[in-house]
Residue, then its C-alpha position, 0 to 999 in steps of 0.5 A: m657371260s650368259a643371259a643367266d649369269k647377266n640376270n643373277q646380277r642385276l639389282v633389285v630396287g625396292g626389296i626388304p633389306r637383309a643381313d645376318l649377322l650370325p656367325p653359324e655357331i650359334k644357329q648350330d647350337k641352337v639347331a643342337g638344342r632342339q633334339r636335345s630337347n626333343l630327345i629328353a622328351g621322347l626319354i621322358l615318354v619312354v622312362f613314363l611308360v615303362a613306370v605305368a607298365y611297371g605299375g600294371s604288371a604290379f598290380l597284376a601280380i600282387g591280384a595274383n598272390a591274393s587270389l591264390e592267399a585266399e584258395q589257399q587259406r580256402s584248402a586249409d580250411l576244407l582240410a581242418q573240416q576234413a580232419e574234423y569229420s573223420e573220424v565220422r567218417e570212420l564211423q560210417g564207414q565200420l557201419a557200414a562194413g558192419q550192415a555188409s557181413l550183417l547181411v552176408a551172415s542173414a543172407a540163409e536164414v530161415d523163421w524157422t518158427a515160421f516154417l515149422g509151424d507150416f511144415y507140421a501143418t503139412l504133414p497127414a493127420g496123426a504123423t509124428v515128427k521123430s527127429f528133423g536136421f537142414t543143411l543151410p549153403a555156404a555163403s560161397a556156394t553156387p547152386t545146382v541148377s537140377p534140369l526138372y526142379e529149380p536151385a535149392s539153398v535149403e535141404i530138409i531132413a525130416e523123419i516121420e512115422f504114421p498110425s497108418v499109411p498116408d497118402i503121397a499125393a496128398w501130403q506132396s500137394r500141401l508141400e508145395t504150398l510151402p515158401g520156396f519149395s522146390d522138390w521132395t523126395p520120400s524114403t521107401i515107407a517101412t513098418t514099425v511098431n507103431g504103424f508105419s515111417t519113412t524120410a522125407t528130404v526137402h528141397l527149399g530155395e532162395d524165397a525160404f529165406w527170410g531176409r529180415y535185414f535186406p531192405g522189404g524184410e521181416e525183422n520181427p514180424t510176431a512183435e508187429e502181430n503184438d503191437e496191431e492188438e494192443t492197438a487195435p479197439 
């Protein structure tokens, strides 16, 4: 027998007596009970976490639905307002189209009352206008550029009689003061019963246009002058 076996067989004197009389099945049941308690606690924790996650996602979904409904209501209100003012927008579009048409139609308009007064003032003394005609450019026409003169937009042809041979140079100096004057060409002076006659072809540029419906244009200068006379002290 070895020394280790002898030490194991020694009798311990004064030790605490212990005796485990429970069968091993009871110990196993206790261990199994603790394991079941741990499993139940873990299951309860998992169920709680799932419930919290579901509640959070449901809360977020409710908030998102509320925001979506608010945006849908706002879109519906905007559509209702647009439908309410659709007639106003349509009228505004018609008014803008009418104003554009008015500008196109009046683009080549000339204030003939004022222009004829200025034109007659350029004639030599005793001259008489026998006929007067003019040609306006088409709205889509492109002016022909002359190498010597500005593009002519209006052509005037006037037949004029004189009691004597006119001073062409002096007459041309006065014609050059006309608004928009571009160039002019007199025909050969012919002898008539009452004196002499010529046909003058005058070309006017864009500065001769009235432009009363454009920004800065004068719609009715005669009426404005009358108003100033009435209000003058």
